[in-house]
C-alpha positions as CSV (number, residue, x, y, z in Angstrom):
1,M,13.9,-9.6,-12.3
2,K,10.4,-9.8,-11.1
3,I,11.1,-13.3,-9.8
4,K,8.4,-14.8,-7.6
5,V,9.3,-17.1,-4.8
6,F,6.5,-18.0,-2.4
7,L,6.7,-19.8,0.9
8,Y,4.0,-22.1,1.9
9,L,4.1,-22.7,5.7
10,L,2.4,-25.7,7.2
11,L,2.0,-25.6,11.0
12,S,1.2,-28.7,13.0
13,V,0.5,-28.5,16.7
14,L,0.5,-31.6,19.0
15,T,-2.4,-31.2,21.4
16,I,-1.2,-33.0,24.5
17,A,-4.5,-32.8,26.3
18,V,-6.3,-35.0,23.7
19,G,-3.3,-36.7,22.3
20,C,-4.1,-35.8,18.7
21,R,-2.7,-33.7,15.9
22,A,-4.3,-30.3,15.3
23,P,-5.4,-29.5,11.8
24,E,-2.8,-28.0,9.5
25,R,-3.1,-24.3,8.9
26,V,-2.0,-23.2,5.5
27,V,-0.7,-19.6,5.1
28,T,-1.9,-18.5,1.7
29,K,0.4,-16.6,-0.6
30,P,-0.4,-12.9,-0.9
31,S,-2.0,-11.7,-4.1
32,Y,0.4,-8.9,-4.8
33,D,-1.3,-8.1,-8.1
34,R,-4.7,-7.6,-6.6
35,P,-6.3,-4.6,-8.3
36,L,-7.9,-1.7,-6.6
37,L,-11.7,-1.9,-5.9
38,P,-13.8,0.4,-8.1
39,G,-13.3,4.0,-6.9
40,Q,-10.5,3.1,-4.5
41,Y,-7.3,5.2,-4.4
42,A,-3.9,3.6,-4.3
43,L,-2.8,6.1,-1.6
44,R,-4.2,6.7,1.8
45,K,-3.2,9.7,3.9
46,I,-1.7,8.8,7.3
47,T,-3.5,10.7,10.0
48,N,-2.0,9.1,13.0
49,P,1.5,10.6,13.6
50,A,2.7,7.3,15.2
51,E,2.2,5.6,11.9
52,I,4.5,7.9,9.9
53,P,7.8,6.3,9.3
54,D,11.1,7.6,10.7
55,F,13.0,9.2,7.9
56,T,16.2,9.8,9.9
57,S,18.4,7.1,8.4
58,A,17.3,8.1,4.9
59,C,18.1,11.7,5.7
60,L,21.7,10.7,6.2
61,D,22.0,9.3,2.7
62,L,20.9,11.9,0.2
63,E,23.4,11.2,-2.6
64,G,21.8,11.6,-6.1
65,L,18.5,12.6,-4.7
66,K,18.4,16.3,-5.8
67,P,19.3,15.7,-9.6
68,T,16.7,12.9,-9.6
69,I,14.1,15.3,-8.3
70,E,15.1,17.8,-11.0
71,R,14.4,15.1,-13.6
72,S,10.9,14.7,-12.2
73,L,10.3,18.4,-12.2
74,N,11.5,18.6,-15.8
75,Y,8.8,16.0,-16.7
76,L,6.1,17.8,-14.8
77,S,7.0,21.1,-16.5
78,K,5.7,19.6,-19.8
79,P,2.1,20.4,-20.5
80,S,1.5,16.8,-21.6
81,S,2.2,15.6,-18.0
82,K,-1.0,17.3,-16.8
83,Q,-3.2,14.7,-18.6
84,F,-2.3,12.1,-16.0
85,F,-3.5,14.0,-13.0
86,P,-5.3,14.0,-10.7
87,V,-4.5,10.4,-9.7
88,S,-5.1,8.8,-6.3
89,G,-6.5,12.2,-5.3
90,I,-3.3,14.0,-6.0
91,T,-3.3,17.0,-8.4
92,H,-0.5,18.1,-10.8
93,N,0.1,21.2,-8.8
94,Q,0.5,19.2,-5.5
95,A,3.0,17.0,-7.2
96,T,5.1,20.0,-8.6
97,E,5.0,22.1,-5.5
98,S,5.9,19.2,-3.3
99,L,9.0,18.4,-5.3
100,K,10.1,22.0,-5.2
101,A,9.6,22.2,-1.5
102,F,11.6,19.0,-0.8
103,S,14.4,20.2,-3.1
104,D,14.5,23.4,-1.1
105,L,14.8,21.4,2.1
106,L,17.8,19.5,0.6
107,D,19.4,22.9,-0.1
108,S,18.9,23.9,3.5
109,G,21.8,21.8,4.7
110,L,19.7,19.9,7.2
111,T,20.4,16.1,7.6
112,G,19.6,13.3,9.9
113,H,17.1,13.9,12.7
114,N,16.8,17.6,11.9
115,L,15.8,17.0,8.3
116,D,13.4,14.3,9.5
117,V,11.7,16.8,11.8
118,A,11.5,19.4,9.0
119,I,10.0,16.9,6.6
120,K,7.3,15.9,9.0
121,D,6.5,19.6,9.7
122,K,6.0,20.5,6.0
123,F,4.7,17.3,4.4
124,D,1.8,15.0,4.6
125,V,2.6,11.3,4.3
126,Y,0.5,8.9,2.2
127,M,0.9,5.1,2.2
128,S,0.1,2.7,-0.6
129,V,-2.8,0.5,0.4
130,G,-0.8,-2.4,-0.9
131,C,-2.1,-5.8,-1.9
132,D,-4.1,-6.3,1.3
133,D,-5.4,-2.8,2.2
134,Q,-2.8,-2.9,5.0
135,G,0.1,-1.5,3.1
136,T,1.9,-4.7,2.1
137,V,3.9,-4.1,-1.1
138,L,6.2,-6.6,-2.9
139,F,9.5,-4.9,-3.9
140,T,11.4,-6.4,-6.8
141,G,14.4,-5.1,-8.7
142,Y,15.4,-4.3,-12.3
143,Y,18.6,-3.0,-14.0
144,T,20.3,-2.1,-17.2
145,P,22.3,-5.0,-18.6
146,I,25.5,-4.4,-20.6
147,L,25.5,-6.8,-23.6
148,E,27.8,-7.5,-26.5
149,G,26.2,-6.5,-29.8
150,S,26.5,-5.1,-33.3
151,F,24.4,-3.0,-35.7
152,E,25.3,-5.6,-38.4
153,P,24.5,-9.3,-38.2
154,S,27.3,-11.9,-38.3
155,E,28.0,-15.4,-37.3
156,R,28.5,-14.2,-33.8
157,F,25.7,-11.6,-33.6
158,R,22.6,-13.5,-34.7
159,Y,19.8,-12.5,-32.2
160,A,18.0,-9.3,-32.8
161,L,16.3,-6.7,-30.8
162,Y,13.6,-5.1,-32.9
163,K,12.2,-1.7,-33.6
164,Q,8.5,-0.9,-33.1
165,P,6.6,-2.3,-36.1
166,D,4.6,0.1,-38.3
167,D,1.3,-1.9,-37.8
168,L,1.4,-1.5,-34.0
169,V,-1.3,0.9,-32.9
170,K,-1.1,2.9,-29.6
171,G,-3.7,5.0,-27.9
172,V,-3.2,8.7,-26.9
173,N,-1.7,7.7,-23.6
174,G,0.6,5.1,-25.1
175,E,-1.6,2.1,-24.4
176,I,-1.3,-0.8,-26.9
177,L,-4.5,-1.0,-28.9
178,G,-3.4,-3.8,-31.2
179,Q,-2.3,-4.6,-34.8
180,R,-3.7,-2.7,-37.8
181,C,-4.7,-5.2,-40.4
182,A,-4.7,-4.7,-44.2
183,D,-8.5,-4.1,-44.1
184,G,-8.1,-1.4,-41.5
185,Q,-9.4,-3.4,-38.6
186,L,-7.7,-3.8,-35.2
187,R,-6.8,-7.2,-33.7
188,Q,-4.6,-8.3,-30.8
189,Y,-1.0,-8.1,-31.8
190,P,0.6,-11.6,-32.2
191,S,2.3,-13.2,-29.3
192,R,6.1,-13.8,-28.8
193,T,5.8,-17.3,-30.2
194,V,4.1,-16.1,-33.4
195,I,6.4,-13.1,-33.8
196,E,9.5,-15.3,-33.5
197,N,8.5,-18.4,-35.3
198,A,6.9,-16.6,-38.3
199,M,9.7,-14.0,-38.4
200,L,7.1,-11.3,-38.5
201,L,9.6,-8.5,-37.8
202,K,12.2,-9.3,-40.4
203,G,13.6,-6.0,-41.6
204,K,12.9,-4.2,-38.4
205,E,16.1,-5.3,-36.6
206,L,17.6,-2.5,-34.4
207,V,20.7,-4.3,-33.1
208,W,22.1,-7.9,-33.0
209,L,23.2,-9.7,-29.9
210,S,25.4,-12.8,-29.4
211,D,23.2,-14.7,-27.0
212,P,19.4,-15.5,-27.3
213,F,18.8,-15.3,-23.5
214,E,20.6,-12.0,-23.2
215,A,18.1,-10.7,-25.8
216,Y,15.3,-11.9,-23.6
217,I,16.9,-10.2,-20.6
218,A,16.8,-6.9,-22.5
219,H,13.0,-7.6,-23.0
220,V,12.4,-8.1,-19.3
221,Q,14.5,-5.1,-18.2
222,G,13.2,-2.8,-20.9
223,S,16.6,-1.3,-21.8
224,A,20.2,-2.3,-22.3
225,K,23.6,-0.9,-22.9
226,I,25.2,-2.5,-26.0
227,R,29.0,-2.8,-26.3
228,L,29.8,-2.6,-30.0
229,P,32.7,-4.4,-31.6
230,N,34.8,-1.2,-31.6
231,G,34.3,-0.9,-27.8
232,E,31.7,1.9,-28.0
233,L,28.7,1.8,-25.7
234,T,25.3,2.6,-27.1
235,T,21.9,2.6,-25.3
236,V,18.7,0.9,-26.5
237,G,15.5,1.7,-24.7
238,Y,11.9,0.6,-24.5
239,S,9.6,1.8,-27.3
240,A,6.5,-0.4,-26.9
241,N,5.3,-3.9,-26.4
242,N,2.8,-6.2,-28.1
243,G,0.1,-5.7,-25.5
244,H,0.2,-9.2,-24.0
245,E,0.5,-9.9,-20.3
246,Y,3.9,-10.5,-18.9
247,R,4.4,-14.1,-17.7
248,N,7.3,-15.1,-15.4
249,I,9.3,-18.0,-16.9
250,G,11.2,-18.6,-13.7
251,G,8.0,-19.7,-11.9
252,I,7.3,-22.1,-14.8
253,M,10.8,-23.6,-14.5
254,I,10.3,-24.2,-10.8
255,K,6.9,-25.8,-11.4
256,E,8.4,-28.2,-14.0
257,G,11.3,-29.1,-11.6
258,V,14.0,-27.6,-13.8
259,I,15.3,-25.5,-10.9
260,S,14.3,-25.2,-7.3
261,S,12.8,-22.1,-5.7
262,S,15.9,-21.6,-3.6
263,Q,18.0,-21.4,-6.8
264,L,15.9,-18.9,-8.6
265,N,17.8,-15.8,-9.4
266,L,19.1,-14.2,-12.6
267,T,22.5,-15.7,-12.4
268,T,21.1,-19.2,-12.1
269,L,18.9,-18.6,-15.2
270,I,21.8,-17.2,-17.2
271,N,24.0,-20.2,-16.3
272,Y,21.2,-22.6,-17.1
273,Y,20.6,-21.3,-20.6
274,K,24.3,-21.0,-21.4
275,T,24.5,-24.8,-20.8
276,H,21.1,-25.5,-22.3
277,P,20.8,-23.1,-25.3
278,D,18.2,-25.4,-26.9
279,Q,15.8,-24.6,-24.1
280,V,15.8,-20.8,-24.5
281,A,12.9,-20.6,-27.0
282,K,10.9,-23.3,-25.2
283,Y,10.7,-21.2,-22.0
284,T,10.9,-17.7,-23.2
285,Q,8.1,-18.3,-25.6
286,M,5.9,-19.1,-22.6
287,N,6.0,-15.4,-21.9
288,P,3.8,-13.9,-24.7
289,R,4.9,-10.3,-24.1
290,F,7.3,-9.0,-26.7
291,V,9.2,-5.7,-26.3
292,F,10.2,-3.3,-29.1
293,F,13.2,-1.0,-28.7
294,R,14.7,2.3,-30.0
295,K,18.2,3.7,-30.0
296,E,18.7,6.4,-27.3
297,D,21.3,9.0,-26.6
298,G,22.8,9.1,-23.2
299,E,21.7,7.1,-20.2
300,P,18.7,4.6,-20.0
301,R,15.4,6.4,-19.5
302,G,12.2,5.4,-17.7
303,S,8.6,5.7,-18.9
304,L,8.7,9.5,-18.2
305,N,11.4,9.8,-20.8
306,E,13.8,10.9,-18.1
307,P,17.1,9.1,-17.2
308,V,16.7,6.6,-14.4
309,T,18.9,6.8,-11.3
310,Q,20.4,3.9,-9.3
311,M,18.4,3.3,-6.1
312,R,16.5,6.6,-6.6
313,T,14.1,5.5,-9.4
314,I,11.2,3.2,-8.8
315,A,8.7,1.7,-11.2
316,T,5.0,1.4,-10.3
317,D,1.6,1.1,-11.9
318,K,1.3,4.5,-13.6
319,S,-2.5,4.2,-13.9
320,I,-2.9,4.5,-10.1
321,F,0.2,6.2,-8.7
322,P,1.2,9.8,-9.4
323,R,4.0,10.1,-11.9
324,G,7.3,11.6,-11.0
325,C,6.4,12.1,-7.3
326,L,8.6,11.7,-4.2
327,A,8.4,8.3,-2.6
328,F,9.9,6.6,0.5
329,I,10.5,2.9,0.6
330,S,10.9,0.8,3.7
331,T,11.9,-2.8,3.0
332,A,15.0,-5.1,2.8
333,L,17.3,-4.9,-0.3
334,P,20.3,-7.0,-1.2
335,R,23.9,-5.7,-1.0
336,V,27.2,-7.3,-2.1
337,E,29.5,-8.0,0.8
338,D,32.8,-9.9,0.2
339,N,31.3,-10.9,-3.2
340,V,28.2,-12.4,-1.4
341,V,24.8,-11.0,-1.9
342,V,23.1,-10.4,1.5
343,P,19.8,-8.7,2.4
344,Q,19.9,-5.6,4.5
345,S,17.2,-3.4,6.0
346,Y,16.7,-0.4,3.7
347,R,14.9,3.0,4.1
348,G,15.4,5.6,1.4
349,F,13.8,8.3,-0.8
350,A,13.1,7.7,-4.4
351,L,11.2,9.2,-7.4
352,D,8.4,7.4,-9.1
353,Q,9.7,7.7,-12.7
354,D,9.2,4.3,-14.4
355,T,6.8,1.4,-15.0
356,G,7.2,-2.2,-15.9
357,G,5.5,-5.0,-17.7
358,A,4.8,-7.0,-14.6
359,I,4.4,-4.0,-12.2
360,C,0.7,-3.5,-11.7
361,A,-1.7,-2.8,-8.8
362,P,-0.8,-1.1,-5.5
363,G,1.0,-4.1,-4.1
364,R,4.0,-4.0,-6.5
365,C,7.1,-1.7,-6.8
366,D,10.3,-2.2,-8.8
367,V,13.6,-0.6,-7.6
368,Y,16.2,0.4,-10.2
369,M,19.5,-1.2,-9.2
370,G,21.8,0.3,-11.8
371,Q,23.9,-1.0,-14.7
372,G,26.0,-4.0,-15.3
373,D,26.5,-7.5,-13.8
374,T,26.6,-6.5,-10.2
375,A,23.3,-4.6,-10.5
376,G,21.9,-7.7,-12.3
377,R,22.9,-9.8,-9.3
378,L,21.2,-7.4,-7.0
379,A,18.0,-7.1,-9.1
380,G,17.8,-10.9,-9.4
381,R,17.8,-11.3,-5.6
382,T,15.3,-8.5,-4.8
383,Y,12.1,-10.0,-3.6
384,Q,10.9,-8.6,-0.3
385,E,7.7,-7.2,1.2
386,G,7.7,-3.7,2.7
387,K,5.9,-0.4,2.7
388,L,5.7,2.3,0.1
389,Y,5.0,5.9,1.0
390,Y,4.6,9.2,-0.9
391,L,5.2,12.7,0.5
392,F,3.1,15.8,-0.5
393,L,3.3,19.4,0.8
394,K,0.8,20.1,3.5
395,S,-2.0,22.4,2.6
396,G,-1.0,26.0,3.3
397,S,2.7,25.2,3.5
398,S,5.1,27.3,1.4
399,N,7.8,25.9,-0.8
400,S,9.9,28.9,-0.2
């Protein structure tokens, strides 16, 4: 997941009139993680009707949308959710009433073009300013792996996922403040390298896995389903991290010539580390971020503590985007056809219900691709620019 592959295009033009080569023009890579300017909102209201996207195709595929909306409404019904609003100029009441109104539209039985017309009549459309103030957003994918594991260590199960340590200090909004030292002072929590090499978390093991890179995959994805020796499935979910910035090891491997950019996907990484187990720590420790887990009941949950839904849950930077709100994504996403992963144009509604370690700024969005190996294949091949929109009930409109 979150795999970065950048194309550098060099264009040389032969100028026949003077018989010389024109200077090469380098297309610079977009800075998808470019932060907002001070005082700038992540969302911009679209005032030109011609710029509002066509929702018709998305209005023909509404499966799973209504229960996902209900999960967002459940989150917004909690008093604690109000502390995160307003954000990008959107109030808590706008968020709640908009979801209720859209849910009512789904109950109306309208689909296709008729639903598209009704949406545009009742809702204002906002667009993410993106990484370039023109709406360019990089879409990546994430998923829930299903891994073999045990609550007891053994010769087979030797690689642990760890519970949140007692000395990790969080702020009131869950932000990582650091490590509480014996003298009561705070310092930055140790990096992945220090945690692993010094065995700082010994005694805080939550579950044991059979493969070291699979443990790292759980860290990157933020949750996992664990198949226990008796066949039972249990869920472990994100609890916290050590506060360090996420670093993509795939890009490092490309730079060092270990793999090529055209090979970079999750399947390639898994196969590489299965044949080079001695290289796992070398590269994973180049990512200083370390994730802590907790046992969960039921399905994997996002950062709103609500279950995530395949293709209906997205992860964004929750400091700049409104939590739980209705979004619309327009991009290309991979699909499996005859056991081959191919990109296809995609337009669909989703709910902003999660966040991610590398998902920051208005130019990033992560799409939840589901559970298991197929979802992992899709997540590992999701890397495409597109547009990200949000829908809010027009002023004066009724949700009845």
